[in-house]
C-alpha positions in Angstrom: 61.5 -171.9 0.4 57.9 -170.9 0.4 57.1 -166.8 1.0 54.2 -164.6 3.0 53.3 -161.3 1.2 51.0 -159.0 4.3 50.2 -155.7 2.6 48.7 -152.6 2.4 49.4 -151.3 -0.7 47.8 -153.0 -3.3 50.1 -151.4 -5.7 53.0 -152.9 -4.3 52.0 -156.6 -4.3 52.2 -157.0 -7.7 55.3 -156.1 -7.7 57.0 -158.7 -5.1 55.0 -161.1 -5.8 56.8 -160.6 -9.3 59.8 -160.4 -7.8 60.2 -163.1 -5.3 58.8 -166.1 -8.1 61.6 -164.9 -10.4 63.8 -165.6 -7.3 61.5 -168.9 -7.6 60.2 -168.8 -4.1 56.2 -170.4 -3.9 54.0 -167.3 -2.9 50.9 -166.9 -0.9 49.3 -163.0 0.1 47.6 -162.0 3.5 45.5 -158.8 3.5 45.4 -159.3 7.5 48.4 -161.3 9.5 46.9 -164.5 10.8 48.5 -167.7 13.0 49.3 -169.7 9.4 52.0 -167.1 8.5 54.1 -169.1 10.8 54.0 -172.1 8.6 56.0 -170.3 5.7 60.1 -169.0 5.2 60.2 -165.6 5.8 57.6 -162.8 5.0 57.8 -159.7 3.6 55.2 -156.8 5.5 54.3 -153.8 3.4 53.1 -151.5 4.6 54.5 -149.5 8.5 55.7 -150.7 11.4 52.0 -150.9 12.6 51.8 -154.0 9.6 54.9 -155.6 11.7 53.0 -155.5 15.2 50.3 -156.8 13.8 52.2 -159.5 12.0 53.8 -159.8 15.3 51.1 -160.4 17.3 49.7 -163.2 15.6 53.3 -165.5 15.1 55.0 -167.4 18.5 57.4 -168.7 16.2 58.4 -166.1 13.9 59.6 -166.5 10.4 61.9 -163.9 9.4 60.6 -160.7 8.4 61.8 -157.8 6.0 59.5 -154.7 6.1 58.4 -152.7 2.6 58.0 -149.6 3.8 54.3 -147.4 2.8 53.4 -145.9 6.2 55.3 -142.9 8.0 57.9 -143.6 9.8 59.5 -147.2 9.4 61.7 -147.8 11.8 61.6 -151.7 11.2 61.3 -151.9 7.5 64.2 -152.2 5.5 63.5 -150.3 2.8 60.2 -148.5 1.0 58.7 -148.5 -2.1 61.3 -147.2 -4.7 64.6 -149.5 -3.5 62.9 -152.6 -1.7 63.8 -154.9 -5.2 67.2 -155.3 -4.8 67.7 -154.7 -0.3 64.9 -157.3 -1.3 67.0 -159.8 -3.4 70.3 -159.4 -1.6 68.3 -159.9 2.3 66.6 -163.6 0.8 69.6 -164.8 -0.6 72.3 -163.8 2.4 69.2 -165.1 4.8 71.0 -163.2 7.8 68.3 -162.7 10.6 68.7 -160.7 13.9 67.1 -162.0 16.4 64.8 -158.3 18.7 63.5 -159.4 22.0 60.1 -159.7 22.8 58.0 -159.5 26.1 55.8 -161.3 27.5 52.4 -160.0 29.5 50.1 -161.7 31.9 46.9 -161.1 33.1 44.3 -162.4 35.0 44.3 -164.7 32.0 45.1 -163.2 29.0 48.7 -163.6 27.7 49.8 -161.8 24.7 53.4 -160.5 22.9 54.8 -157.1 22.3 57.7 -155.9 20.3 57.6 -151.9 21.3 56.0 -151.8 24.8 52.9 -152.9 27.0 50.7 -149.9 28.9 49.1 -150.3 31.8 46.7 -147.3 32.3 43.9 -146.3 34.4 40.0 -146.7 33.0 39.0 -144.0 34.2 40.8 -140.9 31.5 40.9 -137.4 33.5 41.7 -139.6 36.8 44.7 -140.1 38.3 45.6 -143.7 39.3 47.3 -145.1 42.0 50.4 -148.3 41.0 52.6 -150.2 42.8 55.0 -151.2 40.8 57.6 -154.7 41.5 60.7 -156.2 40.1 61.8 -160.1 40.5 59.0 -159.5 42.9 59.3 -157.4 45.5 57.6 -153.7 45.6 60.4 -150.8 44.7 57.5 -148.2 44.5 53.7 -147.2 44.8 53.3 -144.0 42.0 50.2 -141.8 41.4 50.0 -141.3 37.6 47.3 -141.4 34.3 49.7 -144.6 33.6 52.3 -146.3 33.0 54.8 -148.2 30.1 57.3 -151.5 30.3 59.3 -151.0 26.8 61.9 -152.8 24.9 64.5 -151.3 23.3 62.7 -152.1 20.4 60.1 -149.4 21.2 62.3 -146.7 23.3 61.3 -144.4 20.3 57.7 -145.4 19.8 54.9 -145.1 22.6 57.7 -145.3 25.9 60.0 -142.2 23.7 56.5 -139.6 23.7 56.2 -140.6 28.0 59.6 -139.5 27.6 61.2 -141.6 28.2 65.0 -142.6 27.0 66.3 -144.2 23.6 67.8 -147.2 23.9 69.7 -148.9 21.4 68.3 -151.8 19.0 71.4 -154.8 20.5 71.4 -154.0 24.4 68.1 -156.5 25.9 66.5 -153.9 28.6 63.5 -153.6 29.7 62.4 -149.1 30.2 59.8 -148.7 33.2 58.4 -145.1 32.2 54.9 -143.2 34.1 52.6 -140.7 32.0 52.1 -137.8 33.8 53.2 -139.1 37.3 52.0 -136.6 39.9 55.5 -136.5 41.8 58.2 -134.0 41.1 61.8 -135.7 39.0 60.1 -138.8 39.2 62.2 -140.7 36.0 62.1 -143.7 33.7 64.1 -146.6 34.9 66.7 -148.7 32.5 66.4 -152.2 33.7 67.4 -155.7 32.1 65.8 -157.5 29.3 65.9 -160.6 32.3 63.8 -158.8 35.3 60.6 -159.9 35.9 58.1 -156.3 36.1 55.1 -155.9 37.6 51.9 -152.9 37.7 49.0 -153.9 39.8 46.7 -150.9 41.1 44.0 -151.3 43.4 41.3 -151.0 40.4 40.8 -152.3 37.1 43.0 -151.1 34.4 43.6 -151.2 31.1 46.5 -153.2 29.2 47.1 -152.3 25.8 50.3 -154.5 24.2 51.9 -152.4 20.7 48.7 -150.5 20.3 46.9 -153.7 19.4 46.0 -155.7 21.6 43.6 -154.7 24.9 42.5 -156.4 28.6 40.8 -155.0 31.5 42.9 -155.9 34.9 44.0 -154.9 38.1 47.0 -156.2 37.2 50.0 -156.9 34.8 53.3 -159.5 34.5 56.0 -158.5 32.2 58.8 -160.8 31.7 61.1 -161.3 28.5 59.3 -164.0 25.7 60.9 -166.9 24.7 59.6 -166.2 21.2 62.0 -162.8 20.3 60.9 -161.1 17.4 62.9 -162.1 14.1 64.1 -159.7 10.9 66.5 -160.1 7.9 69.8 -158.2 9.2 70.0 -154.5 8.3 73.8 -153.1 8.6 72.9 -149.4 8.8 70.2 -150.6 11.9 72.4 -147.7 14.7 72.8 -145.2 11.3 68.9 -145.4 11.2 68.0 -145.3 15.0 69.6 -141.1 14.6 67.4 -140.6 11.2 64.1 -141.4 13.2 65.1 -139.4 15.9 65.2 -136.2 13.6 62.1 -137.5 11.6 60.1 -137.3 14.7 62.0 -134.6 15.8 
């Protein structure tokens, strides 16, 4: 099979390339991800969660990803630099794959995908923005806040969590709506089904940011379930991993 390695650590790169070649795979390495990654049978990511998110910003039809953590938290990864060899070998030989929802962000001519979240922020820092929230084309609320987040279950431990959102298990398809610093006592995050259409609209243009990577200026944004999920090699202890990560970010 043809494999791609996206790396930040050159020291680990040589070890990964050598192992994959020993297993009989063709290997091509990339320091920066590109759309050409769609043409490979699988991807090995050497870095942290940010490296995986960068890969997913470039590809729609995503080959399965195996993550080797050389960053901090590594929620999306499968191993670290000291134990990757056996885990990578087993994952590729078994080739059991999990699908995780991505959301599609559409705003005034721009479109992108996000695994974790889409954030709609006021353009002027320090000033509240009034945002209309629509679900399935029906306005359900208007709220003054610094911004608002629509997160997936995967992203529930990321920006959404830091803004006070709930943690959702990775196998429960859902979208989490979390206001940032709402100017209303008692406004709580809301969890809706992943197949809902969520829209945010403000009177003045705001900044739309997908997974902390891509940003656009727009007055409104529509968020829906993408037809292109992210694919990862299966990890048996993903639920246990969730609780482990929660301890790390206390």
